[in-house]
C-alpha positions as CSV (number, residue, x, y, z in Angstrom):
1,L,-68.2,52.4,41.1
2,A,-69.7,55.6,39.7
3,A,-71.1,56.5,43.1
4,R,-67.8,55.7,44.8
5,L,-66.0,58.0,42.3
6,G,-68.6,60.7,42.8
7,T,-70.0,60.8,39.3
8,G,-73.4,60.2,37.9
9,A,-74.6,57.7,35.3
10,E,-74.6,60.5,32.7
11,R,-70.8,60.5,32.7
12,V,-70.5,56.7,32.3
13,V,-69.8,54.8,29.1
14,A,-70.8,51.1,29.3
15,V,-70.0,48.6,26.7
16,G,-71.6,45.1,26.6
17,D,-72.5,42.2,24.4
18,G,-74.8,40.0,26.5
19,A,-78.3,40.0,27.9
20,N,-76.8,40.4,31.3
21,D,-75.4,43.8,30.2
22,I,-78.8,45.3,29.2
23,E,-79.4,46.9,32.6
24,M,-75.9,48.4,32.6
25,I,-76.3,49.7,29.1
26,R,-79.6,51.3,29.8
27,W,-78.3,52.9,33.1
28,A,-75.2,54.5,31.6
29,G,-75.2,57.9,30.0
30,R,-73.8,56.2,26.9
31,G,-74.8,52.6,26.5
32,V,-72.9,50.8,23.7
33,A,-73.6,47.4,22.4
34,M,-71.0,45.3,20.5
35,G,-71.9,44.7,16.9
36,D,-72.2,41.0,17.3
37,A,-74.5,41.3,20.4
38,P,-78.0,39.9,20.2
39,H,-80.7,42.1,18.9
40,G,-82.2,42.9,22.4
41,V,-78.8,44.2,23.6
42,R,-78.3,46.3,20.5
43,A,-81.9,47.7,20.8
44,A,-81.2,48.8,24.4
45,A,-78.0,50.7,23.5
46,D,-77.5,54.3,22.5
47,H,-74.9,53.2,20.0
48,V,-73.7,50.0,18.3
49,T,-70.0,49.7,17.7
50,G,-68.0,47.1,15.7
51,D,-68.1,43.5,16.6
52,F,-65.6,41.8,18.9
53,G,-63.4,40.5,16.1
54,S,-62.9,44.0,14.6
55,G,-62.1,45.6,18.0
56,G,-65.4,47.2,18.6
57,A,-64.7,48.0,22.2
58,V,-61.4,49.6,21.3
59,Q,-63.2,51.7,18.6
60,E,-65.5,53.1,21.2
61,L,-62.8,53.8,23.8
62,E,-60.8,55.6,21.1
63,R,-63.8,57.7,20.3
64,W,-64.0,59.0,24.0
65,F,-60.3,58.7,25.1
66,P,-58.2,59.2,22.0
67,A,-55.2,60.8,23.7
68,E,-55.1,58.3,26.5
69,I,-55.3,55.3,24.0
70,K,-52.5,56.7,21.8
71,A,-50.3,57.5,24.8
72,G,-50.4,53.9,25.8
């Protein structure tokens, strides 16, 4: 998708919580693991956000896209 949009990995934020997400998290310019992800996923990430139940993915999106999130 990044190549199709003409952007590099350094401009991609990837959020994941499973072992199948590790490659994506490592590839992205900012790899984020959910707080309740297994240790290996958290270790691969640049940042660990809140867990699923506390809206961790939303927390990360609000960090990078605050105006868009609030505008709905």
